[in-house]
C-alpha positions in Angstrom: 158.5 -40.4 -27.3 155.7 -42.5 -25.7 156.1 -43.2 -22.1 156.3 -46.8 -21.1 153.5 -48.2 -19.1 151.0 -46.1 -20.9 147.4 -47.1 -20.0 145.4 -47.7 -23.1 141.7 -48.6 -22.8 139.3 -49.5 -25.5 135.7 -50.4 -25.9 133.5 -51.7 -28.7 129.9 -51.2 -29.6 127.2 -50.6 -32.2 126.1 -47.4 -30.5 122.7 -47.9 -32.0 122.0 -45.2 -30.9 124.8 -43.6 -28.8 123.4 -42.7 -25.4 124.4 -41.4 -21.9 125.2 -44.9 -20.7 127.9 -45.1 -23.5 129.0 -41.6 -22.5 129.4 -42.7 -18.9 131.5 -45.7 -20.0 133.8 -43.5 -22.2 134.0 -40.8 -19.6 135.1 -43.4 -17.0 137.8 -44.6 -19.4 139.0 -41.1 -20.2 139.5 -40.4 -16.5 141.4 -43.6 -15.9 143.4 -44.1 -19.2 146.1 -42.2 -21.1 144.5 -43.1 -24.4 141.0 -44.4 -25.2 140.0 -46.2 -28.4 136.3 -46.7 -29.4 135.5 -49.3 -32.0 132.2 -48.7 -33.8 130.7 -51.8 -35.3 128.5 -52.0 -38.4 124.8 -52.8 -37.6 121.5 -52.9 -39.3 119.7 -52.2 -36.0 119.3 -48.6 -37.0 119.4 -46.9 -40.4 122.4 -44.7 -39.6 125.8 -45.4 -41.1 128.7 -46.5 -39.0 130.6 -43.3 -39.9 127.8 -41.1 -38.6 127.6 -43.0 -35.3 131.4 -42.6 -35.0 130.9 -38.9 -35.7 128.6 -38.5 -32.7 131.3 -40.0 -30.4 134.1 -37.9 -31.9 132.0 -34.7 -31.6 131.3 -35.3 -27.9 134.8 -36.8 -27.2 137.3 -35.3 -29.5 140.2 -36.9 -27.6 139.1 -40.5 -28.2 140.5 -42.5 -31.2 137.8 -44.1 -33.3 138.2 -47.2 -35.3 135.4 -48.6 -37.6 134.5 -52.2 -37.7 133.0 -52.9 -41.1 131.5 -56.3 -42.0 132.0 -57.9 -38.6 131.3 -61.7 -38.2 127.7 -62.4 -37.8 128.2 -65.2 -35.2 127.8 -63.8 -31.7 127.6 -65.5 -28.3 129.7 -66.4 -25.3 130.4 -70.0 -26.5 134.0 -70.8 -27.4 133.6 -70.8 -31.1 131.7 -67.5 -31.3 134.2 -65.8 -29.0 137.1 -67.1 -31.0 135.6 -65.8 -34.3 134.8 -62.4 -32.8 138.2 -62.1 -31.1 140.1 -62.9 -34.3 138.2 -60.1 -36.0 138.7 -57.7 -33.2 142.4 -58.5 -32.9 142.9 -57.5 -36.6 141.3 -54.1 -36.0 143.5 -53.6 -32.9 146.7 -55.1 -34.4 148.7 -51.9 -34.2 147.6 -51.0 -30.7 148.8 -52.2 -27.3 145.7 -51.8 -25.0 145.9 -52.6 -21.3 142.2 -52.4 -20.4 138.9 -53.4 -22.0 135.9 -51.3 -21.0 132.4 -52.6 -21.2 129.1 -52.9 -19.5 128.4 -56.4 -20.8 129.2 -60.0 -19.8 131.3 -60.4 -23.0 133.9 -58.0 -21.4 135.4 -60.9 -19.5 135.8 -62.9 -22.7 137.5 -60.0 -24.6 139.8 -59.2 -21.7 140.8 -62.8 -21.2 141.4 -63.4 -24.9 143.5 -60.3 -25.3 145.2 -60.6 -21.9 143.8 -57.2 -20.7 142.3 -55.9 -17.5 138.5 -56.3 -17.6 137.1 -52.9 -16.6 133.4 -53.3 -16.1 131.4 -50.0 -15.8 127.9 -49.9 -14.5 126.9 -53.3 -15.9 123.8 -53.3 -13.7 122.8 -50.0 -15.2 122.4 -48.3 -11.8 124.3 -45.1 -12.6 122.7 -44.6 -16.0 119.7 -46.9 -16.4 119.4 -47.0 -20.2 119.9 -49.4 -23.0 119.8 -48.7 -26.8 116.9 -51.1 -27.1 114.8 -48.8 -24.8 115.5 -45.8 -27.1 114.8 -47.8 -30.3 111.5 -48.9 -28.8 110.3 -45.5 -27.6 112.4 -42.5 -28.8 110.3 -39.7 -27.3 110.0 -41.2 -23.8 113.8 -42.0 -23.8 115.3 -39.0 -25.6 116.5 -37.7 -22.2 119.2 -40.3 -22.4 120.7 -38.9 -25.7 122.9 -36.0 -26.5 121.0 -33.5 -28.7 123.1 -34.1 -31.8 122.4 -37.8 -31.5 118.7 -37.3 -30.9 118.3 -35.0 -33.9 120.0 -37.4 -36.3 118.3 -40.4 -34.9 114.8 -38.7 -35.1 115.4 -37.8 -38.8 116.3 -41.3 -39.6 113.0 -42.6 -38.1 110.7 -40.2 -39.9 
């Protein structure tokens, strides 16, 4: 029987590619929560399928629950309409879950937390602890490979040959 007051955290991302900043966020959630859910969004930013990106996370963190977000809405932004469209989509993915916290390193974290009535748990949004972004890796893989787990680096490098 599940205990009441179970702390459930979740995060979302494209993980394009998955890097040590994402790992820091997930590790923080794992330390603080009873259960952690990671939602992996489709993206065309890299030529690696959503399932493979989810596999990276599951390999490194077998205790997290993974959900795939296929065909997400294309409208992004922090304006009311964009947030509403994205939150409706996200709510459908999370419909059988009862999260208590939303983990992110982005400004949209406040919107997600407010919309879903969750605690907004921001982790290293200034990128001080782990100064990396996926765009840095996409722009210069070899210089930034130190920010990636070896399994991610190897798959990502193959996709860019």
